[in-house]
Every structure is written in structure tokens, then in C-alpha cells.
N, C-alpha and C positions, 0 to 999 in steps of 0.2 A: 504494500500500500504506500503510495507517495505521501509525503508529509503534507498535512492539511495546513493551508495558509488562511489566516484570519486577518483581513484588512478591517481595522476598526478605529474607534476612538476610545481613549482610556476612561472617559467618564460616561460612556454609552452603556446603558443597561442591557441592550440586546447583544452588544459585543461581549459583555461579561457572561451572558447566557450561553453564547456559542463556545467561549473558552471553557466554561464549566462543563458543558455537555461532553466535549471531547476529553477533558481531563478526567472526568468521572469514569470514562471508559478506557482510560490508559492509552489514549492516542496522542502521539506527539504532534504538536502544532507549532507553526511559526507565526508569531504575532507581529503584524506590521501596523504601526501607529500612522494612520493616514494623514493627520494634520502635520506630523513631523517629517515623514518620509515620502508621502504621496504614493502613487502607483505608476508603474512604467506604461508607456504607450502600448507595448505588446501585451502586457497583463490586462490592461483595460479593454483592449480589443478582444482578447480571448474571453473575458468575462461577459462583454456585450453579446458575443456570439452564443455563449453558453446559456445565458438567461433569456435570450430572445428579444433583445432590443435595448437601446440606450435609455429609453423612457423609464424602464424598470429600475435603473440605477440612480436616477435623479431624486434627491431628497426634496420632496415638494414642500416640506415644512421650512426649508431654508428661505430667507427673504429674497435671495437672488435667483432662486430656481426658475422663476417665470422668465427672467432674462435669457436663460439658457434655452428654455423651451421655444422662445421666439426666434432663435437663430435658424437660418434657412438650411444650412448645410450640415450634414452629419459630422464632417471633419471639424467644423467650427465648434460644435457642441463638445466633441472629444477634447479639443484644445482647451476649452473653458474648464472642463472637468480635470484635466491634467494640471492646469494652472491653479485651480481652486478645489482641491480634493474634499473640502468641507461640504461641497455640493452633492457628494455621493452618499447614498443611503448605506447604513452599516447595520450589521457586519456584512462584508463580502467574504464568503467562505469558498475557497478553491480546493478542489481535489483533482489535480492533473488538469484535464481539459473541461471538467465539470465544475459548475459554480452555482452558488445561490446568493440571493440578496435578502437581508433580513433574517429573522429566526425561521428556520425551516427544518425542524427536528425530524420530520418524516423522511425527507430526502437524506439528511445526514445519517440517519439510521441505516439506510440502504448502502452507505459507503463503508460500513464496518464489516 
């Protein structure tokens, strides 16, 4: 099993739920603090493909989310998310080419 990657925020309850889910099952995880380290273009594109679209990654509670939604081109939206990772919903959990956004215990369970 590849190492599970959790992209999240240190004060995010959902990120903590994801970390706890895998820790309780003895699964090694790599935690990436999104505000501090961000996400690479390749990782972001892989996650977009795995979850079925960029819209699912956008944190609609963030005050600037609407600005990203109004961008015409997909590449412009990706640039905005790379520049401002706080606009991403968390946690983003990756298992190789598979990924989820938000708490998704049912899918995580199938990865074990």
C-alpha cells in the first residue's frame, strides 16, 4: 500500500478526523500543511482528475472562492489554487492515483 498523503490545515477538524482515522488503523500517513507548503501542480492535477473536477476542491466557505469560480479558464483556476492553497477544501487525502476531498470514511475504508 502506498503511503497515504493528507493535505490539510493544522486547525481543521476534518483534517484531524482523517489523520485519526488512519492512525487508529496503523496506516502510515504523510501530513502536508497546505497553508505552509501548498500543493504541486502535478499533485493538484492528479487530485482534480481523481475527484472528478476542480469545483469539488474549491472551499466555497472561503471569501475569495467566488472569484475563482468566475475565472473562465481551467488553467487560471488551477493557478489561483496553487497561489492561494487556503482556497482548497480539506482534507485532500491521496492514495496513489486515488483521492478524496473532505471526510470520506467509506472510501478510505476500501483502501485498507
